[in-house]
Every structure is written in C-alpha cells, then in structure tokens.
N, C-alpha and C positions, 0 to 999 in steps of 0.2 A: 419705205413708207414716206420719208421726208422728201425724196426726189419726186415722187408722184404728187404729193400735196403742194410742194413749193413751186412746181412748174405748171400748175393748173392742169395737169394731165387728168386728174380726178377732181371733181367738185363734191365736197362733202356737205350734206344737208341733214338736219335733224328730222327724223321720222315722227317725232312727237314734240311736245313743248319742253322736254327734258334736254337741255343742251350741255350736260356735264361731259359727255364724251367729246364733243366738239371743242369745248372750253379746255379740256385736258390736252387734246391734240394741239391746239394753238399754243398752250403753255409749253408743251414738249418741243414744238417747233422753235419757239423763242430761245430755248436752251439746248438746241441740238449740237452746238459747238462746245458745250461744257465738257470739261475733263473730269474723270472720276467715275465712280460706280453709281452715283445718285445725282438727281437734280433737285433743286429746292422745291418744297411743297407749297411755297408762297408766291403769289403773283407780285407784280411791281408795286401794288398798293399795300402789301403786307398781309393780304387776305389769303387764307389757305385754299388751295385749289381742291375741289371736291373730286376725289377719285374713288369714292365709296362703291361705285359700280364695278370696279375692277377686282380681280381675284387678289388674294393676299400676296401672292408672289409678284404680281404686277405692281401692287401698292408699295412694295419694298424698293421700287426704283425711285421713289421720291423720299426726300429726307426732311423731317421737321427739326433737325438739329441746326442750331444757329451757326455751327461750325462747318456746314456744308459749303464746299468750295465754290459752287456756282451761285450761291445766294449773294445778291448785291444789295 
C-alpha cells in the first residue's frame, strides 16, 4: 500500500466530503518507518486522528498511550 501511494502510482481522492480515510492514510504514511506494533493515534499537532470508520481490529493498530514508541 505504501509503495503505491508514495510513488504516485495511485492517486487517492475522497468520493465524498468525508476525508477521514485519506487523513488516516496520510498519517500512516508519515509513520510507516515506525517500529513496534502500533503507531500513535495523534497527529503532529497533538490532535487524535479519527479512525472511527475502521473496524475494531484496524483501530487497534493505533495507540492512544503516551508511551507509544512512535509518538513524538
């Protein structure tokens, strides 16, 4: 997924005004080099990234723990 998105092989656009999926993809791309089982659920401004559209199992890939290794 990252290879396709990073190299502009695919261009993602929102089919509606809801940009949560694209925002989450951009957030995941920024943390693709992170080590560990989780990435932070917070963006660079400290705001929680909305992943409410995802299944519970997918939401587990983000962490709200302040001890999350990839949180800066």
